[in-house]
C-alpha angles and dihedrals in degrees: 000000000000090000092054092050091050091050092049090047091049091050092050091049095046095049096066091044091056091047091049091050091049091048090048090054091051090047091054091052091049091048091052091051091049092050093049092048090047093051090049091052092047091051091050094049103037097015126204094246120128105243096155093124090074118080118226094198094086130050092240092050091047092052091049090048092053091048089051092050089052089052096251126131118249109271119249091199106062139162089224093058089060088058093058116125121259116260115278115261121222101242097158120132115277114184093207094055119089115249094236092066093067115095122225095208096095131043093238093053092045091051090049091050091050090050090049093052093047091048092050091052092056 
């Protein structure tokens, strides 16, 4: 009678252990699927492309960097290109130029006009 009780007790103890081991195996498979899906999502969002040539210190560079990470080419038509400064004017002092042609809107032009007037006095 004792032997039968021990056998029954052993069977009842071993059943949950087998179920736990089986559940653990399923859990490992699920975890592997989750990790592979997660890595795919991370690669889609942050990408593994090398976009180090774009600076992230400026807004234009940051927008180009984001486009590169998404897999898009840098845009030729850009809002930031419309903000580019006008071409530099040559406002340096020219002794043959009349003093009235120099503008006083910028510091460089004003300095050139002052040099012109002082040169004309001498």
